TORVEXDREN-235469 format. One line per 3 residues: their letters; for each residue x, y, z of C-alpha. Coordinates in steps of 0.5 Angstrom, whole numbers, padded with zeros to 4 digits. Example, Ala and Ser with C-alpha at 12.3 -4.5 7.8 and 13.67 -1.06 7.14 Angstrom:
# residues 2
as	0025:-0009:0016 ~ 0027:-0002:0014
# end
This chain:
# residues 290
mkk	-0015:0078:-0134 ~ -0013:0084:-0131 ~ -0007:0082:-0127
lrq	-0005:0075:-0126 ~ -0003:0075:-0118 ~ -0003:0067:-0117
isv	-0003:0061:-0120 ~ -0004:0054:-0117 ~ -0002:0047:-0120
igm	-0005:0041:-0118 ~ 0001:0035:-0119 ~ 0008:0036:-0117
gll	0011:0032:-0122 ~ 0016:0034:-0128 ~ 0011:0039:-0131
gas	0007:0041:-0125 ~ 0014:0043:-0122 ~ 0017:0046:-0128
itl	0011:0051:-0129 ~ 0011:0053:-0122 ~ 0019:0054:-0122
ttl	0019:0058:-0129 ~ 0013:0062:-0126 ~ 0018:0064:-0120
rsl	0024:0066:-0124 ~ 0020:0069:-0130 ~ 0014:0073:-0127
fgv	0015:0077:-0122 ~ 0010:0078:-0116 ~ 0006:0072:-0118
ktv	0005:0067:-0113 ~ 0006:0060:-0114 ~ 0002:0055:-0110
gys	0003:0047:-0111 ~ 0000:0041:-0109 ~ 0001:0034:-0109
hrp	-0003:0028:-0106 ~ 0003:0024:-0104 ~ 0006:0027:-0097
gtr	0013:0025:-0100 ~ 0013:0029:-0106 ~ 0010:0035:-0102
rka	0016:0035:-0097 ~ 0021:0034:-0103 ~ 0018:0040:-0107
rrl	0019:0044:-0101 ~ 0026:0042:-0100 ~ 0027:0044:-0107
gva	0024:0050:-0107 ~ 0020:0049:-0113 ~ 0014:0054:-0111
eei	0013:0059:-0106 ~ 0008:0055:-0102 ~ 0007:0047:-0102
vdd	0000:0046:-0099 ~ -0003:0040:-0096 ~ -0010:0040:-0099
iem	-0013:0041:-0106 ~ -0018:0046:-0103 ~ -0013:0050:-0100
cva	-0009:0050:-0106 ~ -0014:0053:-0111 ~ -0017:0058:-0106
gad	-0016:0065:-0109 ~ -0012:0063:-0116 ~ -0013:0066:-0122
ivi	-0011:0060:-0126 ~ -0011:0053:-0124 ~ -0007:0048:-0127
lat	-0008:0040:-0127 ~ -0002:0037:-0128 ~ -0004:0030:-0126
pic	-0006:0024:-0130 ~ -0012:0025:-0135 ~ -0017:0020:-0131
tfe	-0016:0024:-0125 ~ -0019:0030:-0128 ~ -0026:0029:-0127
dif	-0025:0027:-0120 ~ -0021:0034:-0119 ~ -0026:0038:-0122
rri	-0031:0035:-0117 ~ -0027:0037:-0111 ~ -0025:0044:-0113
kgh	-0031:0047:-0116 ~ -0034:0049:-0110 ~ -0027:0053:-0108
lka	-0025:0057:-0114 ~ -0026:0064:-0115 ~ -0031:0067:-0120
gci	-0027:0069:-0126 ~ -0022:0063:-0125 ~ -0019:0060:-0131
vtd	-0018:0052:-0130 ~ -0013:0049:-0135 ~ -0009:0042:-0135
vgs	-0003:0040:-0139 ~ -0006:0033:-0141 ~ -0004:0030:-0148
tkv	-0012:0029:-0150 ~ -0017:0034:-0150 ~ -0024:0032:-0152
lph	-0026:0029:-0145 ~ -0023:0034:-0141 ~ -0027:0039:-0144
rwa	-0033:0035:-0143 ~ -0032:0034:-0136 ~ -0030:0041:-0135
rrl	-0037:0044:-0138 ~ -0041:0039:-0134 ~ -0038:0040:-0127
lpk	-0034:0047:-0127 ~ -0039:0053:-0124 ~ -0041:0058:-0130
dvy	-0037:0063:-0127 ~ -0030:0059:-0128 ~ -0027:0058:-0135
yvg	-0024:0052:-0138 ~ -0019:0052:-0143 ~ -0015:0046:-0145
shp	-0007:0047:-0145 ~ -0002:0042:-0148 ~ 0005:0044:-0147
iag	0010:0040:-0152 ~ 0015:0039:-0147 ~ 0018:0034:-0142
sek	0021:0028:-0142 ~ 0021:0020:-0140 ~ 0023:0023:-0134
rgv	0018:0024:-0128 ~ 0018:0027:-0121 ~ 0019:0034:-0118
efa	0027:0033:-0118 ~ 0027:0034:-0125 ~ 0024:0040:-0125
rdd	0027:0046:-0130 ~ 0026:0053:-0131 ~ 0028:0053:-0138
lfy	0023:0047:-0140 ~ 0018:0051:-0144 ~ 0023:0055:-0147
gar	0022:0055:-0155 ~ 0017:0049:-0154 ~ 0010:0049:-0157
cil	0004:0050:-0153 ~ -0003:0048:-0156 ~ -0009:0051:-0153
trn	-0016:0048:-0154 ~ -0022:0052:-0155 ~ -0029:0050:-0157
nnt	-0036:0054:-0158 ~ -0037:0055:-0151 ~ -0029:0058:-0149
snf	-0029:0065:-0147 ~ -0024:0069:-0151 ~ -0022:0073:-0144
ala	-0020:0066:-0141 ~ -0016:0064:-0148 ~ -0013:0071:-0148
glr	-0010:0071:-0141 ~ -0008:0063:-0142 ~ -0004:0065:-0148
rfw	-0001:0071:-0145 ~ 0001:0066:-0139 ~ 0004:0061:-0144
ldl	0008:0066:-0148 ~ 0011:0069:-0141 ~ 0014:0062:-0140
gcr	0017:0062:-0146 ~ 0012:0058:-0151 ~ 0010:0058:-0158
vsv	0002:0058:-0157 ~ -0002:0055:-0162 ~ -0010:0054:-0162
msp	-0014:0049:-0164 ~ -0021:0045:-0163 ~ -0020:0039:-0158
arh	-0022:0034:-0163 ~ -0017:0036:-0168 ~ -0012:0036:-0163
dsi	-0013:0029:-0161 ~ -0013:0027:-0168 ~ -0006:0030:-0169
far	-0003:0028:-0163 ~ -0006:0021:-0164 ~ -0001:0020:-0170
vsh	0005:0024:-0167 ~ 0005:0022:-0160 ~ 0000:0017:-0158
lph	0002:0012:-0164 ~ 0010:0013:-0163 ~ 0009:0011:-0155
vva	0005:0005:-0157 ~ 0010:0003:-0163 ~ 0016:0004:-0158
aal	0013:-0001:-0153 ~ 0011:-0006:-0158 ~ 0018:-0005:-0161
ina	0021:-0007:-0154 ~ 0016:-0012:-0152 ~ 0018:-0016:-0159
stq	0025:-0018:-0157 ~ 0027:-0022:-0151 ~ 0031:-0019:-0145
eql	0038:-0022:-0148 ~ 0037:-0020:-0155 ~ 0036:-0013:-0152
tfa	0043:-0013:-0149 ~ 0046:-0012:-0156 ~ 0042:-0006:-0158
gkg	0046:0000:-0160 ~ 0044:0008:-0160 ~ 0039:0008:-0166
fid	0035:0003:-0162 ~ 0035:0006:-0155 ~ 0033:0013:-0159
tsr	0028:0010:-0163 ~ 0025:0006:-0156 ~ 0026:0012:-0152
vas	0019:0014:-0150 ~ 0017:0007:-0148 ~ 0020:0009:-0141
gpe	0014:0014:-0140 ~ 0010:0012:-0134 ~ 0005:0007:-0135
nvw	0000:0010:-0131 ~ 0000:0017:-0135 ~ 0000:0013:-0142
sdi	-0005:0008:-0140 ~ -0010:0014:-0139 ~ -0008:0018:-0145
lvt	-0009:0012:-0149 ~ -0016:0010:-0147 ~ -0018:0017:-0147
nav	-0016:0018:-0154 ~ -0018:0010:-0156 ~ -0021:0012:-0163
ntt	-0016:0016:-0166 ~ -0010:0012:-0163 ~ -0013:0005:-0166
ggi	-0014:0008:-0172 ~ -0007:0010:-0172 ~ -0005:0003:-0171
drl	-0009:0001:-0176 ~ -0006:0006:-0181 ~ 0001:0003:-0178
ire	-0001:-0004:-0180 ~ -0002:-0002:-0187 ~ 0004:0001:-0188
ltk	0008:-0005:-0184 ~ 0004:-0010:-0189 ~ 0007:-0006:-0195
lrk	0014:-0007:-0192 ~ 0013:-0014:-0190 ~ 0010:-0016:-0197
aig	0016:-0012:-0201 ~ 0021:-0016:-0196 ~ 0018:-0023:-0197
skd	0018:-0022:-0204 ~ 0025:-0019:-0204 ~ 0023:-0014:-0208
qkr	0028:-0009:-0207 ~ 0025:-0003:-0212 ~ 0019:-0003:-0208
iqk	0023:-0003:-0201 ~ 0027:0002:-0203 ~ 0021:0006:-0205
lla	0018:0006:-0199 ~ 0024:0007:-0195 ~ 0026:0013:-0199
tar	0019:0016:-0198 ~ 0020:0016:-0191 ~ 0027:0019:-0191
akr	0024:0025:-0195 ~ 0018:0026:-0191 ~ 0023:0026:-0185
ael	0028:0031:-0188 ~ 0022:0036:-0190 ~ 0020:0035:-0182
iky	0027:0037:-0180 ~ 0028:0043:-0184 ~ 0021:0045:-0182
kmr	0023:0044:-0175 ~ 0030:0048:-0176 ~ 0027:0054:-0179
rke	0022:0055:-0173 ~ 0028:0054:-0169 ~ 0025:0048:-0165
li	0031:0044:-0167 ~ 0038:0046:-0166
# end
């Protein structure tokens, strides 16, 4: 990319609006254009000033863009690719902030023009909050962003997108879509399933007695169900594999608890405690935790 002049973001929720807001504050001279299919969100985005322009149609949003970023639920991507493909300029880089990558790569290859480049992006940022009103210009500072590439990915596009996320404050890693989906099934998608199951395993009256530990453990269950349904069905094989592995681990604990085998219980709990301690040390060394 010779010079980045315009980024366009489709979807003005927490992530999408944070991208345009951070670009406004960090990349002088880069035009930011945003679009949401909801008129109320567009009005709110204009009022909050999260982008230089908030437009009323998706075609106008992507016209002239050097980078187009999809920040909508994953199962909308295929239709969005169809709608925008005739309005993208040659050399445009298309990416997304979705949590699964194998299917978006497949859709992009089938639907986008040959002179338009697709690279997957997954910034590990955000929260259970949703909506343009929660946009922040520091959301990506110090966050890891995974870029996904396959044998068809343009090195030019990969380098340009890497520079963009670095400028927004991210630490950038690159991997294949398949490896991405396998890893995040275990460390992101499975935890959401577990949090939802944990909440659903108790009655509303029982939940009123929950302490801070339970609130922390179940926090991600507050995520929007439409977004998470898309994530789970577009990474079904990996996620169900993770559920099966979790069931095996729970079965070990169930058997030890049922037989009142304290030595076995303590060994299983100590293994988990030690692995988590190593994780925390790793994250602190990388300054991902303070």
